[in-house]
C-alpha positions in Angstrom: -14.2 -147.8 -295.7 -14.1 -146.4 -299.2 -12.2 -143.1 -299.3 -12.0 -142.3 -303.0 -14.0 -143.1 -306.1 -13.9 -142.0 -309.7 -16.6 -140.5 -311.9 -17.7 -141.9 -315.2 -14.5 -140.6 -316.9 -12.2 -141.6 -314.1 -10.9 -138.0 -313.9 -12.0 -136.9 -310.4 -11.2 -137.9 -306.9 -14.1 -137.4 -304.5 -13.9 -137.9 -300.7 -16.6 -140.0 -299.0 -15.2 -139.2 -295.6 -13.8 -136.0 -294.1 -12.7 -137.4 -290.7 -9.9 -136.0 -288.7 -8.9 -135.9 -285.1 -9.5 -132.2 -285.2 -13.1 -132.7 -286.4 -13.7 -135.5 -284.0 -12.3 -133.6 -281.0 -14.2 -130.3 -281.6 -17.3 -132.1 -282.9 -17.8 -133.0 -279.2 -19.8 -130.1 -277.6 -17.7 -130.5 -274.4 -14.5 -129.8 -276.2 -16.0 -127.2 -278.5 -17.0 -125.2 -275.5 -13.4 -125.5 -274.2 -12.2 -124.1 -277.5 -14.6 -121.2 -277.3 -13.6 -120.5 -273.7 -10.0 -120.4 -274.8 -10.8 -117.8 -277.4 -13.1 -115.8 -275.0 -12.1 -116.4 -271.4 -14.1 -113.3 -270.4 -17.4 -115.1 -271.3 -18.4 -117.1 -268.2 -22.0 -117.6 -269.0 -22.0 -119.4 -272.4 -22.8 -123.1 -272.2 -22.7 -126.0 -274.7 -26.4 -125.4 -275.5 -25.5 -121.9 -276.8 -23.1 -123.3 -279.4 -24.2 -124.5 -282.8 -21.8 -126.2 -285.2 -22.1 -124.8 -288.7 -19.2 -126.5 -290.4 -19.6 -126.8 -294.1 -19.8 -130.5 -294.6 -20.3 -131.2 -298.4 -17.1 -133.1 -298.8 -16.5 -133.4 -302.5 -13.3 -132.0 -303.7 -15.1 -130.0 -306.3 -17.3 -128.4 -303.7 -16.5 -126.5 -300.5 -15.8 -127.7 -297.0 -14.0 -126.3 -294.0 -12.6 -127.7 -290.8 -14.8 -126.1 -288.1 -17.5 -123.5 -287.9 -19.8 -122.7 -285.0 -22.2 -120.0 -283.9 -22.6 -118.6 -280.4 -26.3 -118.0 -280.2 -26.9 -115.7 -283.2 -24.3 -113.1 -282.3 -20.9 -114.6 -283.1 -19.7 -116.8 -285.9 -16.3 -118.5 -285.5 -14.5 -120.2 -288.4 -11.3 -122.1 -287.6 -8.9 -124.0 -289.9 -6.2 -126.4 -288.8 -3.1 -126.0 -291.0 0.1 -127.9 -290.9 1.8 -126.3 -293.9 2.2 -122.5 -293.8 0.3 -120.7 -296.6 -1.5 -117.4 -296.7 -3.8 -118.9 -299.3 -6.0 -119.8 -296.4 -7.3 -116.2 -296.5 -9.2 -116.4 -299.8 -10.5 -119.8 -298.8 -11.7 -118.4 -295.5 -13.4 -115.6 -297.3 -15.3 -118.1 -299.4 -16.2 -120.2 -296.3 -17.5 -117.1 -294.5 -19.6 -116.1 -297.5 -21.1 -119.6 -297.8 -21.7 -119.8 -294.0 -23.5 -116.5 -293.9 -25.5 -117.6 -296.9 -26.7 -120.7 -295.1 -27.5 -118.6 -292.0 -29.6 -116.2 -294.0 -31.5 -119.1 -295.5 -32.0 -120.7 -292.1 -33.3 -117.5 -290.6 -35.4 -116.5 -293.6 -33.5 -113.2 -293.8 -35.0 -110.7 -296.3 -31.8 -109.5 -298.0 -33.8 -107.2 -300.3 -36.0 -105.7 -297.7 -35.6 -102.3 -296.1 -35.2 -103.6 -292.5 -31.7 -104.3 -291.5 -31.0 -108.0 -291.0 -29.0 -109.5 -288.2 -25.5 -110.7 -289.2 -23.4 -112.8 -286.8 -20.0 -111.1 -286.1 -17.3 -113.2 -287.7 -14.0 -114.3 -286.1 -11.5 -116.2 -288.2 -8.7 -118.4 -286.8 -5.9 -120.5 -288.2 -4.6 -123.2 -285.9 -1.1 -123.8 -287.1 0.4 -127.1 -286.2 3.5 -127.0 -288.5 7.1 -125.9 -288.0 7.9 -122.3 -288.8 10.6 -120.0 -287.3 8.4 -116.9 -287.2 4.7 -117.0 -286.8 2.8 -113.7 -287.1 -0.1 -113.1 -284.7 -2.4 -112.6 -287.6 -2.6 -112.4 -291.4 -4.5 -109.9 -293.4 -6.0 -110.3 -296.9 -5.1 -106.9 -298.2 -1.5 -107.0 -296.9 -0.8 -110.4 -298.2 -2.4 -110.1 -301.7 -2.6 -106.4 -302.4 0.5 -104.9 -300.7 -1.5 -103.2 -298.1 -3.6 -101.2 -300.6 -7.0 -100.1 -299.6 -9.5 -102.6 -301.1 -13.3 -102.8 -300.8 -13.2 -106.0 -298.8 -10.7 -107.3 -296.3 -10.5 -110.1 -293.7 -8.0 -110.9 -291.0 -7.3 -114.3 -289.4 -5.6 -114.7 -286.0 -2.9 -117.4 -285.9 -3.0 -119.8 -282.9 0.1 -122.0 -282.6 0.0 -123.3 -279.1 2.3 -122.4 -276.2 0.1 -122.9 -273.2 -2.0 -125.7 -271.8 -5.5 -124.9 -273.2 -7.4 -127.2 -275.5 -6.1 -125.5 -278.7 -2.4 -125.7 -277.5 -2.9 -129.4 -276.6 -4.2 -130.1 -280.1 -1.2 -128.4 -281.6 1.1 -130.5 -279.4 -0.7 -133.7 -280.3 -0.3 -132.9 -284.0 3.4 -132.1 -283.7 4.0 -135.3 -281.7 2.1 -137.3 -284.4 4.3 -135.6 -287.1 7.5 -136.6 -285.2 6.3 -140.2 -284.8 5.4 -140.5 -288.5 8.9 -139.3 -289.3 10.3 -142.0 -287.0 8.0 -145.0 -287.8 6.4 -144.0 -291.1 2.6 -144.1 -291.5 2.1 -147.2 -289.4 0.2 -148.4 -286.4 3.4 -148.0 -284.3 3.4 -144.3 -285.1 -0.2 -143.9 -283.9 0.4 -146.0 -280.8 3.5 -144.0 -279.8 1.6 -140.7 -280.4 -1.2 -141.7 -278.1 1.3 -143.1 -275.5 3.4 -139.9 -275.4 0.4 -137.6 -275.3 -1.2 -139.5 -272.5 2.1 -139.5 -270.6 2.3 -135.7 -271.0 -1.4 -135.1 -270.2 -2.0 -133.9 -273.7 -5.7 -134.3 -274.6 -5.6 -137.1 -272.1 -9.4 -137.2 -271.3 -10.3 -137.2 -275.0 -7.8 -139.9 -275.8 -9.0 -142.1 -273.0 -12.6 -141.7 -274.2 -11.9 -142.1 -277.9 -8.7 -144.1 -278.2 -10.1 -146.7 -280.6 -11.8 -144.0 -282.7 -8.6 -141.9 -283.0 -6.7 -145.0 -284.0 -9.3 -145.7 -286.7 -9.3 -142.1 -288.0 -5.6 -141.9 -288.3 -5.3 -145.2 -290.0 -8.0 -144.2 -292.4 -6.2 -141.0 -293.2 -3.0 -142.9 -293.8 -4.8 -145.2 -296.2 -6.5 -142.2 -297.9 -3.2 -140.4 -298.5 -1.7 -143.5 -300.1 -4.7 -144.0 -302.3 -4.5 -140.4 -303.4 -0.7 -140.7 -304.0 -1.2 -143.8 -306.2 -4.1 -142.2 -308.1 -2.1 -139.0 -308.8 0.9 -141.1 -310.0 -1.4 -143.0 -312.4 -2.9 -139.7 -313.7 0.5 -138.4 -314.3 1.6 -141.6 -316.1 -1.4 -141.5 -318.3 -0.6 -137.9 -319.2 2.8 -139.0 -320.3 1.5 -141.9 -322.3 -0.9 -139.6 -324.1 2.1 -137.5 -325.1 3.7 -140.6 -326.5 0.7 -141.6 -328.5 0.7 -138.2 -330.2 4.2 -138.9 -331.3 5.6 -136.0 -329.3 9.3 -136.9 -328.7 9.5 -134.5 -325.8 6.4 -135.9 -324.2 8.2 -138.4 -321.9 10.8 -135.9 -320.8 8.1 -133.3 -320.1 6.0 -135.8 -318.2 9.0 -136.8 -316.1 9.8 -133.1 -315.4 6.2 -132.5 -314.3 6.3 -135.4 -311.9 9.6 -134.3 -310.4 8.4 -130.8 -310.1 5.4 -132.0 -308.1 7.8 -133.6 -305.6 8.0 -137.1 -306.9 11.4 -138.8 -306.3 13.3 -140.3 -309.3 12.7 -143.7 -307.7 8.9 -143.2 -307.6 8.8 -142.0 -311.2 10.9 -144.9 -312.4 9.0 -147.5 -310.4 5.5 -146.3 -311.3 6.1 -145.4 -315.0 8.5 -148.2 -315.8 11.2 -145.8 -317.1 14.9 -146.6 -316.5 16.1 -144.8 -313.4 19.1 -143.5 -315.4 16.6 -141.8 -317.8 14.8 -140.1 -314.9 17.9 -139.0 -313.2 19.2 -137.5 -316.5 16.1 -135.4 -316.8 16.5 -134.4 -313.2 20.1 -133.3 -313.8 19.1 -131.3 -316.8 16.5 -129.5 -314.7 19.1 -128.6 -312.1 21.5 -127.3 -314.8 18.8 -125.1 -316.4 17.4 -123.7 -313.0 
């Protein structure tokens, strides 16, 4: 399965797949309904037929996509993002997702935005499903508080943070993700890590029905994501190396040093920089030492 390809100039990465366990799990109407019932336990009448998935699915990196969106009839719009690394930058992204999803809804319903009759707008609910490790997790995050110091602004959004803690379908997904993270730390991005993740989760009754139904598919999805991450890593290293070489061609003496600094700043290890670019490890570590002294 091809995950990445380059455009005519070789300067872009574009995804041809956007598969994840999250998407596969909640792409199933049965589990999507369970997710909704977790968010709205008071609603005992909504069925699978009342839910319509409206996830933004154009999956090019220079376009927009989100993890999960669905409508409950035409009255409620739920957008949910799974996030393993804590960042409040999810808020402006969710604002863009909401705008695009509303735009598609208006087109679908032939809403007359310029007419005098008030149109119907599904009520939005925004959620971040946080699967990472953080000491303190707020119950919600607010756009104006995070980006404008609480000042009154003309538009604001809030997203509720869901981080597990019970036995509902969302909590089980959070636990699954954390087990997977632990197994990757132990075994690396290998089949062994995936097999152990599935074994532990089934033993602990975590997503057990889903994993029994879709074990082969989950294995395939996780292996594909591992491959995609490695392809992306190698591609980014090559781009960074080419940037350094362009600096050399221009005769800029500091080009190599700056390129090494850029790669180190992006989280590359000295060994990665040395191996991929062919520079002596001593040179790379010297640049790293100089960065530490000047910081």
